[in-house]
N, C-alpha and C positions, 0 to 999 in steps of 0.2 A: 347762275344764269339759266333761264328756262329754255328747254329744248322746243324746237319748232320743226314739224314735218311739212314739206312742200310736195304738192301733187300737180302734175300737168296732164290734162286729159287730151289725147290725140284721137279724135273721133273717126278717123279714116281706116278703111279696110280694103284689101284686095277683093274680098268676097265676105258676104255676111253668112255666118254659120247658121244652120237650121235651128239650133237651140238658143241662140244668143238674143238676150233682151237688153244688152248694153247699148248706150247712146252712141251709135256709130253708123257710118254710111260707106258704101262702096261707090266706085266710079265717080269720084269727085274731081273736077277739072284742076289742073296745076295751079291756075291762077287764083282759084277759090282756096286752095290749100295755103298759098302764099298770103292771101288776105286774112285767113284765119290765124296764121302765125303772127302776123303784124298785130292783130287784135289781142292775142295772148300776151305778146311783149308789152303792149300798153297796159293790160291788166296787171301784169307783174309789178310794173313801176307804181301804178295808182294804188295797188293793195298794200304796198310797203308803207305809203304815206297814210293809208287808212287804219293801220294797226293802232291799237290803243296806245296813247302817248306814253303812259307809264310803263308800258311793256316793251316798246319798240327797242329800246337800248339794251333790254335784258335778254332778248331772244337770240339764240344761236341755232341755226339750221343743222339738225343731226341727220336728216335724210331727205333725199329728193327722188321722186318716183314718176317716171313717164309711163302712164297707162293708157288704155284704149278700149276699143279700137286696136289698131296695130301701129305703134309708134315706129317700129322698124320699117314700115312702109314709107317713111319720110326720108328725104334727103338728109344726110348727116350734117350738112351745113345749117338746115333748119333747126335740128335738135341742138346744135351748137349755139345758135343764136338765143334759143330759149334758156339754155344752161347758163350761158355767160350773163344773160340779163338778170337771172336770179342771183348769181355771184356778185353782180354790180350792186344790187339793191338790198341784199340781205347779208347778214353776217353768217357765212357758211363755214362750218367747222372743217378744218384741214382733213379730219378723219371721217367726214360725212359719207354715208352709204348713198350711192347714186346708181339707181336701178332703171334699166330700160327693158320694157317688155318686148319680146322678139317672137315672131312667128316664123317657123322654118319656111324656106322658099322665098323669103323677102330680104335675105341678107346674103352678101358675098364676103369673101375674106377681105378685100379692100374696104368694104363698108364697115365691117366689124372693127377693122384696124383704126378707121377714123373715129368710131365711137369710143374706143379705148384710149386713143390719143387725147380726146377732148376732156376726158375725166370720168366717163362712165366706168364704174368699177364692179357692177353687178348686173347680170342678165337674168331675166325670167323668161324662159323658153316654153312656149305652149305646145307640148307634145300631144297630150290628151290620150293617145293611144299608140301602141306600136303594131297595130293591126291595120292594114290598108283598107280592109272592108269596113272597119269602125270609122275610120277617117272619112271615107266616102259617105257613109250614112249620116255622119254629123255635119257634112257639108264643109269640111275643112278644105283649105286650099293648098295643102301640102301632102306629101307622102312620107312613108317611114324613111326612105332613102334621103329625102330632103332634111329630115330631123338630123340623121347621122351626119350629114355634110355640114349643117349649121353648127352642130355641137363641136365637131372637129375644128371648123374654122375659128370658133369662139376661143378654144383653147390655144390654137396657134396665134390668134391675135393678142393673147396675153391674159384673158379673163381667168381668174382663179376663185371666183365666187359666182357660181351659176345655180340657179333654181330651175326645176322642171316641174311643170303642171301635168297631172295625170287625172283622168276621170274614170269613175266606177259607176256601175249601174247602167251601163249603155244598152241600147236595144240589142237583144239577142245574146248578150254577153254572159258567159259562164264564169264561175269563180276561177276555174283553171285558165281560161283565156286572159282574164284580167291579171292573174298572177304572172303569166308569161310576159305581159306588158311590163309589170312592175320589175320583174327580174331583169329584163333588157335594159330598163332605165337605170336601175341600181348598178348594173355592170358598167355603166358609163362613169360612175362615181361623181355625180353632181354633189355640190355641197349642201343642197337643200331640195327637198321634194314636197310639193303640195298635192294631196290627194283628195279630190272632191267628188261628191256624188252628183250625178246628173240631175238637174232641176228643170222641170218642164214648166215654162213661164208663159202667161198670157201674152198674146201679141207676136209669138214666134211661130214659124212653120211647124215646129214640133207640137205646139199646143193644138194646132189644127189636126195633127195626126193622132196624138194621144189623149188630148183633153185632160180630164182628171183620172183616166183609167190607165191600165198597163197594156191592154191590147191595142194594136194600131188600127186606125180607121183607113179607109180608102184615101189616097192623097194624090194631088197633081204633080208632086215632085218626082214620081216614079220610084220612090223608095220601097223596098221590100217591107212587108208588114210584120216586122220583128217585134215581138212583145218586150216590154221592159221586164228586167228581172224581178222576181218576188222580193218583198221586203226582207225575208229571212236570208235569201241569197246575197242581197246587198249588204246586210249586216255582216254576213260571213266574210265578204270582201274586205270590209273595214277592219274587222279583227285580224284577218290574215295580213293586211297592210301593216298594222302596228307590229305584230309578231315578227314579220319578215324584216322590216326596216330596222328594228332594234337589233335583230341578229346580223345585220349588215353594218352596224356601227353608227346608226342614227338614233336620235332621241326625239320623242314627241313633246313639243312644247306648247302646242295648241291642238285643238281636236283634229284638224285637218293638215297640220304642218309639222314637218320633220327636218331636223338639221343634223349635219354630221357632228359627231362628238368631237370636242376639242380640249382645251385645257380647263374647261368649266366656265369660261367667260361668255358663252353664247355668241361666239364670233359669227357663226353662220345662221343664226336666227334672224329673220327679217326685222331689221330695226324699224323700217317704216311701218310695217303692220302692227308691230308691238305698240307704236305710238297710238294707233286707233284702239287697240285692246286694253290699254292702260289709261284710256281717256286723256291722252296728251293733247296739246294744241296742234292743230293742223290747218293748213291753208291750201285750198284747191283752186287752180287756175284753168280756165277753158270752159267749154260748153258743159253745162250741167254739173260742174265739179262742186263737191260738198266741202264745207269747212266747219271747224269749231274752234272758236277763240274765246277764252275766259268764260266757258259754259254757255256761249251763244252759238247756236247752230244756224247756218244759212247755206243756200246753194245757188248756183248761177242759172241764168236763162237756159232753156233747152232747145230754143229755135236757133238754127245756125245763122240765118240771115240776121235776125235780131241781135245775136251775139256780136257778129262782125260789125254791125252798124253802131253798136254801143261804144266801140273804140276804147274799151277798157275802163269806162266810167263805173266805178263800183256801185254808185247809188242806183244806176240803171240796171246793172248786172245781177245784183244779189237779190234773191227772192226767199220766200218762206223762212223769214227769220224767226227763231224761237229761243227764248231765253229759258234755259233749264233751271227749274226750281230744285230744291233739296230732294224732294221725292223722286224726280226723274234722274237726278244724279246718282242717288243711291241704287235705283233699279238697274241703270246702265252699269254701274260698278260691279254689281252682282252678276248680270248676264255676261258681261265680257270677262270678268275675272274667273268665273267658273269654267269658261271655255279653255283657259290656260291651264297647263299641267301643274303649274306651281300653285294654283288655286288662290284662295283669298286668306290673307293673314288677318286675324282678329285685331292685332296691334295696329296694323296699317289702316284697317277700316276705322278704328276709333280715332286714330290720329287725323284721318281725313275728314270725318263727319262729326266728330265729337259726340259719339254715341256708341254704346257697346253693340257688337255684332249679335251676341247671344241675347241681350236685352230686347233687341228689335226682331230678331228672327229665330229665337231659341226654339220655339215649339215647332216651327217649320223644319228647322235643321234636324231636331230630334226625330220627327216623324219620317223624314226622308232617309235619315241614316238607319232607322229601323227597318225600312224597306230595302236597304242595301244600295241606295242610289247616291248617297253622299258618305264621306269618310273623312277622318282627320288624319293628315299625314304631315309630319314635320311641322306641327303647330299651325297647319293651314287647312282650310276646308276645300276639299276637291270632289270632283265627280268620280264615282267608281266607273269600272268598265260597264257595268249594267246601267249606271246613270247616264253614261254617254249615249247608250243606245236609245234611251228615251229623253234626251237632254231637253227637247222643247217642253215637254211636260214638266220636267223638274224646274226649269228656269221660270216657268209661268207661275210658280208658287212664291216667287220673290217680288211679284207686283204688289205694291203697297196700296191699301184700299183708299186711304185718304191722307190728308196732311197731318193727322195724328200719328202717322207712321206706324200703323198696325199691320200685321201680317197674319193671316189665317193658316193654321196648320192643316195640311191635307189628311184625308183618311188614308190609312195604309191599304192600298189596293193595287192590283195588277192593272197595267194598261193593256187594252185589247189590241 
């Protein structure tokens, strides 16, 4: 039976963070939220009927993920309606991982107890920093005290699988300050930690402040003109993250993701995210949600009023359909597979694409290995520590030039 991951996008927030370019809105009226949930319920049922007929009976849902936005800003009853609709229209495994993104300050103990009672079994809490001045500069709607309260309440409610998000490379942040944040979070003993670098994206207030540089410009937000850390400092933060979390009993299974060590079955690794990284089938519901079914990618409308008006009609909702050819499938397999610590198995590659990894990419692999950017470990091709530092450059060499599936080996040279 083929695994299927389901995603529900909740585009509502208490406040829009200054760095956020996600499809989300603050200050949406309650009646508009209700109309949105009703539309998503319709889409869930319609999308089940639209699955390929030969696959419908073979799919079993292994993970469900409520992302946003801030799903925890919703009433538990609305989340329950969405979850029950998916359970009614899809074959959901009794062991499915069901995750809800939570922002501190948006949940109480009774609310978390309701989420747990309905079947949510994993939380992803957006801490980002354990420094109040960082949180204020990011435009977060919570304080450090709010995080501790939410975390304690989550444990009290019964949650035993909690992930915490933390950000590095924040304005004015030093390596020491970042490590203080990481230590405080690790002392809480979450089962999973995601550590991301701040990305300044167009269309956000941060882009108006920082543009493409590291020095802050004058801004109307009243934020202090703190510079972004230099690349070397940010790189030091990442290496310190890996070393520290390994010492605390975590293992890195993807460039930015760390899970508590267990009996070796990866119990605390994000099952949902691994569906994306291993190119599994996934189906997204809600505004702007992305999907991939049988190597066809598509995404939903991004206008809220249009989405609600569509009333779940998949023919109206789904846009940007792309059928991935062999070239695109191979490239994605390499890009995503090398981000994971386990790397790429030549045997699995050949079984998937009926072509040898070394025959297709041998010169590229040899050249990158000679630079110390790739290595062979346990019969798998992996990024080295140095390769992770320049991963975007390394991965670019796995783009195929044409349908003849040729790849050009890079010259061995240092990246500036």
